[in-house]
C-alpha positions as CSV (number, residue, x, y, z in Angstrom):
1,M,0.1,-0.3,0.1
2,D,1.1,3.6,-0.9
3,N,0.4,4.6,2.6
4,E,3.0,2.1,4.3
5,L,6.6,3.1,5.0
6,P,9.3,0.8,6.3
7,D,9.2,0.0,10.5
8,H,12.8,1.6,10.7
9,E,11.3,5.1,9.5
10,V,8.1,5.0,11.4
11,D,10.1,4.5,14.5
12,A,12.6,7.1,13.4
13,A,9.8,9.6,13.4
14,R,8.3,8.6,16.5
15,G,11.4,8.8,18.2
16,E,12.2,12.3,17.0
17,L,8.9,13.4,18.0
18,N,9.4,11.8,21.5
19,V,12.7,13.1,22.0
20,F,11.5,16.7,21.0
21,L,8.9,16.7,23.5
22,R,11.0,16.1,26.1
23,S,13.6,18.7,25.4
24,R,10.5,20.8,25.9
25,P,8.8,20.0,29.1
26,D,6.2,22.7,28.4
27,L,4.7,21.0,25.3
28,S,2.2,17.9,24.6
29,P,1.7,16.7,21.6
30,I,-1.9,18.5,22.0
31,D,-0.2,21.4,21.5
32,L,1.5,20.4,18.3
33,V,-2.2,19.5,16.7
34,P,-3.0,22.6,15.9
35,H,-0.5,23.3,13.5
36,T,-0.8,19.3,11.3
37,T,-4.2,18.0,9.8
38,L,-4.1,15.3,12.4
39,S,-6.4,14.7,15.5
40,D,-6.0,14.8,19.0
41,C,-6.4,11.3,19.5
42,T,-4.2,10.4,16.6
43,L,-1.1,12.2,17.6
44,R,-1.2,11.2,21.2
45,S,-1.5,7.7,19.9
46,F,1.6,7.7,17.7
47,A,3.7,9.6,20.1
48,G,2.6,6.9,22.5
49,G,3.0,4.0,19.8
50,H,0.0,2.7,20.2
51,I,-0.5,3.0,16.4
52,R,2.2,2.6,13.4
53,G,1.2,5.1,11.9
54,G,1.7,5.4,7.7
55,R,2.9,8.1,5.5
56,R,0.7,10.6,5.9
57,V,1.3,10.7,10.1
58,V,4.7,10.7,9.8
59,S,5.1,13.1,6.9
60,E,2.9,15.6,9.3
61,V,5.1,14.7,12.4
62,R,8.3,15.5,10.1
63,R,6.9,18.6,9.1
64,V,5.9,20.3,12.6
65,L,9.4,19.4,14.1
66,D,11.2,21.4,11.5
67,L,8.9,24.4,12.2
68,A,9.2,23.7,15.9
69,R,13.0,23.4,15.4
70,L,13.4,26.5,13.2
71,G,11.1,28.8,15.9
72,E,8.6,29.2,13.4
73,I,6.2,27.7,15.7
74,L,5.7,26.8,19.4
75,Q,8.3,29.2,20.5
76,P,9.8,28.6,24.2
77,S,8.1,30.7,27.0
78,G,5.2,31.4,24.6
79,G,6.6,34.1,22.6
80,G,8.3,34.7,19.4
81,P,11.6,36.4,18.4
82,Q,10.0,40.3,19.2
83,A,8.0,39.2,22.3
84,I,8.6,40.4,25.7
85,T,10.5,38.2,28.0
86,I,10.2,37.2,31.6
87,R,11.8,35.8,34.1
88,E,10.1,32.3,36.1
89,S,9.7,34.9,38.7
90,H,7.1,37.2,37.3
91,A,8.0,39.7,40.1
92,A,11.0,40.9,38.2
93,R,10.3,44.6,36.5
94,V,8.9,44.0,33.3
95,L,7.7,47.2,30.7
96,R,4.4,48.7,30.9
97,V,2.2,47.4,28.8
98,A,0.6,50.6,27.0
99,K,-3.4,50.3,27.5
100,R,-5.3,52.4,24.3
101,R,-9.4,52.5,25.4
102,D,-9.8,49.0,26.4
103,T,-7.3,47.4,24.3
104,Y,-3.9,46.8,25.4
105,Q,-0.9,47.2,22.8
106,I,0.4,43.7,23.4
107,E,2.9,42.1,20.5
108,T,-0.2,40.2,18.8
109,L,-1.8,43.4,18.2
110,K,1.8,44.9,16.8
111,R,2.3,42.0,14.4
112,V,-1.1,42.1,13.1
113,A,-0.6,46.1,12.4
114,Q,2.7,45.4,10.7
115,M,0.9,42.9,8.4
116,L,-1.6,44.9,7.4
117,D,0.5,47.7,7.2
118,Y,2.4,45.6,4.6
119,C,-0.2,44.2,2.2
120,A,-1.9,47.4,2.0
121,E,1.5,48.9,1.2
122,Q,2.6,45.9,-1.3
123,C,-0.7,44.8,-2.3
124,A,0.4,41.6,-1.5
125,I,-1.7,38.5,0.3
126,G,-0.5,37.8,3.7
127,V,-1.7,35.3,6.3
128,I,-2.4,35.2,10.1
129,T,-3.0,32.4,11.7
130,A,-3.5,32.2,16.0
131,D,-5.3,30.3,18.2
132,F,-9.1,31.0,19.3
133,G,-9.0,34.2,21.2
134,V,-5.9,35.4,20.9
135,G,-7.3,38.7,19.5
136,K,-6.8,38.8,15.3
137,T,-10.3,39.7,14.9
138,E,-9.9,42.8,17.7
139,S,-6.3,44.0,16.3
140,V,-7.6,44.6,13.1
141,E,-10.5,46.4,14.4
142,V,-8.2,48.8,16.2
143,W,-5.8,49.1,13.1
144,R,-9.0,50.2,11.4
145,R,-9.9,53.1,13.8
146,G,-6.0,54.4,13.7
147,H,-5.7,54.1,10.0
148,R,-9.3,55.4,8.1
149,D,-7.4,56.9,5.5
150,V,-6.5,53.1,3.9
151,P,-9.8,52.1,2.4
152,S,-10.5,48.7,3.9
153,A,-12.9,46.2,3.8
154,V,-13.5,43.2,6.4
155,F,-15.5,39.9,5.2
156,E,-15.9,37.4,8.2
157,F,-17.2,33.4,7.0
158,D,-20.0,31.9,8.3
159,E,-21.1,28.0,7.8
160,F,-23.3,29.7,4.9
161,T,-20.5,31.5,2.9
162,R,-17.5,29.0,3.7
163,S,-18.4,26.8,0.9
164,N,-20.8,28.5,-1.3
165,K,-19.2,30.7,-3.5
166,I,-22.4,32.3,-4.7
167,E,-23.1,33.4,-1.3
168,F,-19.9,34.5,-0.6
169,I,-19.0,36.7,-3.7
170,R,-22.6,38.4,-3.5
171,L,-21.7,39.4,0.2
172,L,-18.7,40.3,-0.7
173,A,-19.8,42.5,-3.0
174,E,-22.3,44.2,-0.4
175,E,-19.6,45.2,1.2
176,I,-17.7,47.0,-0.9
177,G,-20.6,48.9,-2.2
178,I,-22.3,46.9,-4.9
179,Q,-26.1,45.7,-5.3
180,P,-25.6,42.1,-6.6
181,A,-28.1,40.4,-8.6
182,I,-29.7,37.9,-6.9
183,G,-29.6,34.1,-8.1
184,S,-27.5,31.7,-8.9
185,N,-27.2,32.0,-12.3
186,N,-25.5,35.6,-12.0
187,G,-22.4,34.6,-9.7
188,A,-20.3,35.5,-12.7
189,K,-21.3,38.2,-13.4
190,V,-21.4,39.2,-9.8
191,F,-17.8,38.3,-9.8
192,R,-16.9,40.6,-12.7
193,S,-18.5,43.7,-11.1
194,V,-16.1,43.3,-8.2
195,V,-13.2,42.9,-9.7
196,E,-14.4,46.1,-11.9
197,K,-15.3,48.1,-8.6
198,L,-12.0,47.0,-6.7
199,R,-10.1,48.0,-10.0
200,E,-11.8,51.7,-9.8
201,E,-11.8,51.8,-6.0
202,P,-9.0,49.7,-4.7
203,R,-8.7,48.5,-0.9
204,L,-7.3,46.2,1.6
205,L,-9.5,43.1,1.7
206,I,-9.5,41.4,4.8
207,F,-11.1,38.0,5.0
208,D,-11.6,36.2,9.0
209,Q,-12.6,33.1,10.1
210,C,-10.7,31.8,6.8
211,E,-9.9,28.1,8.7
212,A,-14.0,27.1,8.0
213,A,-13.6,28.5,4.1
214,Q,-13.4,25.8,1.5
215,V,-11.4,25.2,-1.4
216,R,-13.9,26.7,-4.0
217,V,-14.1,30.0,-2.2
218,F,-10.2,30.2,-2.2
219,Q,-9.8,30.0,-5.4
220,I,-12.4,32.8,-5.9
221,I,-10.2,34.9,-3.5
222,R,-7.1,34.0,-5.7
223,Q,-8.7,35.1,-8.5
224,I,-10.0,38.1,-7.2
225,W,-6.0,39.3,-6.2
226,D,-5.0,38.0,-9.8
227,R,-7.4,41.0,-11.3
228,T,-7.1,43.7,-8.6
229,H,-3.8,43.8,-6.9
230,E,-1.9,45.4,-9.8
231,Y,-4.5,48.4,-9.0
232,G,-3.8,48.4,-5.6
233,V,-5.8,45.6,-4.4
234,G,-4.0,43.9,-1.3
235,I,-5.7,40.6,1.0
236,V,-5.1,39.2,4.5
237,L,-6.5,35.8,5.5
238,L,-6.9,35.6,8.9
239,S,-7.1,32.2,10.4
240,A,-6.3,29.3,13.5
241,P,-3.3,27.6,13.0
242,V,-5.1,24.4,10.7
243,L,-5.0,26.8,7.2
244,L,-0.9,27.1,7.8
245,A,-1.3,23.2,7.3
246,R,-4.1,22.9,4.8
247,M,-1.7,25.3,3.0
248,H,1.7,23.9,3.1
249,G,0.4,20.5,2.9
250,S,-2.6,20.5,0.5
251,R,-2.2,18.3,-3.3
252,M,-5.3,20.4,-4.0
253,S,-4.3,22.8,-7.0
254,D,-6.7,25.4,-6.4
255,L,-5.2,25.8,-2.7
256,G,-1.4,25.3,-3.9
257,A,-2.0,28.1,-6.5
258,L,-3.3,30.8,-3.7
259,T,-0.1,29.4,-1.2
260,S,2.6,30.1,-3.9
261,R,1.1,33.7,-4.3
262,V,1.3,34.5,-0.5
263,G,3.7,37.3,0.7
264,A,3.9,37.0,3.8
265,W,2.9,34.7,7.1
266,A,2.8,35.8,10.5
267,Q,2.3,33.0,13.1
268,L,1.2,34.4,16.3
269,V,1.0,33.0,20.1
270,G,-0.9,35.7,21.8
271,V,-0.3,37.3,25.0
272,S,3.1,36.4,26.4
273,K,4.1,35.6,29.8
274,A,5.3,38.9,30.6
275,E,2.8,40.8,29.0
276,M,0.0,38.7,31.0
277,A,2.0,39.4,34.2
278,T,2.1,43.3,33.3
279,I,-1.2,43.3,32.6
280,V,-2.3,41.6,35.4
281,R,-0.5,43.8,37.6
282,Q,-1.8,47.0,35.8
283,E,-5.5,45.9,36.3
284,G,-5.0,45.8,40.5
285,V,-4.0,42.3,41.0
286,K,-1.1,42.2,42.9
287,D,-1.3,39.9,46.1
288,M,-0.8,36.6,44.2
289,D,1.5,34.0,44.4
290,E,4.1,32.2,41.9
291,A,2.2,29.0,41.5
292,A,-1.4,31.0,41.3
293,F,-0.1,33.1,38.7
294,D,1.7,30.0,36.7
295,L,-1.5,27.8,37.1
296,W,-3.4,31.0,35.4
297,W,-0.9,31.2,32.7
298,K,-1.5,27.5,32.1
299,A,-5.4,28.1,31.6
300,T,-5.2,31.2,29.3
301,G,-2.8,29.8,26.6
302,G,-2.0,32.9,25.5
303,S,-5.8,34.0,24.9
304,M,-6.7,37.9,25.7
305,R,-10.6,36.7,25.7
306,R,-9.6,34.2,28.3
307,L,-7.2,36.5,30.4
308,L,-9.9,39.4,30.2
309,A,-12.7,37.4,31.3
310,A,-11.0,36.2,34.4
311,L,-9.7,39.9,35.5
312,D,-13.4,40.7,35.2
313,M,-14.4,38.3,37.3
314,L,-11.6,38.7,39.8
315,K,-12.4,42.0,40.0
316,A,-16.2,41.9,40.4
317,K,-16.0,38.7,42.8
318,H,-12.7,38.6,44.7
319,L,-10.7,41.7,44.5
320,P,-13.1,43.8,46.4
321,K,-13.2,41.4,49.4
322,G,-9.1,41.9,49.7
323,K,-8.8,38.1,49.4
324,P,-5.3,36.9,48.1
325,V,-5.6,35.1,44.5
326,T,-4.3,31.4,45.2
327,E,-4.1,28.4,42.8
328,E,-7.8,27.4,44.2
329,T,-8.9,30.8,43.2
330,I,-7.6,30.6,39.9
331,A,-8.8,26.6,39.2
332,G,-12.5,27.9,40.6
333,I,-12.5,30.5,37.6
334,A,-11.2,28.2,35.2
335,G,-14.0,25.6,36.0
336,Y,-16.6,28.2,36.2
337,L,-15.7,30.1,32.8
338,W,-14.1,27.6,30.7
339,G,-15.0,23.9,32.2
340,M,-11.7,23.1,32.9
341,K,-10.3,20.9,35.9
342,M,-7.1,22.2,37.5
343,A,-5.3,21.6,40.2
344,G,-5.6,24.1,42.4
């Protein structure tokens, strides 16, 4: 069978995976899953030797290990090369994280802004990947508020537009100011109207929730860019990490054609440990031991959404009583907000 590999090759891949995991005690097989096309169960079972694994499993394992070793994903301490760093003792002094309105200027927001600036200026296609809750969508909103002189449009995929190219192009037309003709037979006409409109009034097109989109829709996006980028149109795709694996591992010609046109990639890990420590202090949480902070960091997993939700609960229910924040406090919040069972 084409899927079969010699035992020594499978065992070598499994060995490489386990050696890497032993060298990174902060990671488990589950942390690698979002960067692959494999399921949680498959990767855990392969690492534990419970399944043999075929060509696809070995290929995905080696690809994700190469990315991790190069530092492209899963940076130690939850930060990329430009992220703020912090010692294990978060009591050490760190830079203040600027806050504008209700948004902290964390590294994630800066990286998203850099990508949007680049794609708008260079009329390029950019891909931004990060886990849910990291702050991709909010970062785009902040950038647009500060760049009202840069024409842009945001389109968020849903269950109806993710696979229906007619519905997609119709709603995109409405987003950029076209009243499209109704009916499935008018899809080509609407597409040409969108291209003509973008040539006359170029802008940055930002597509959100792209992990849900299917190949036929990505093909439309690619064809729009092919016909409009010389007129000043740039495109940014926001997605969960799985899109990266799909684009680099896909054998489908349409997705491959889009991938070959991507001019910039940004793989975000979310709020760093240093940023979280600084934000927590700025929000008034100061009576907190190291173990409680470490548990909170683990529960947050880089998600600004989770961090802010936990802060809201602490400020509403706990801090007014003057009680210290303990592991038990954090475990209770994690269980209440996210259904997580954590030692506390």
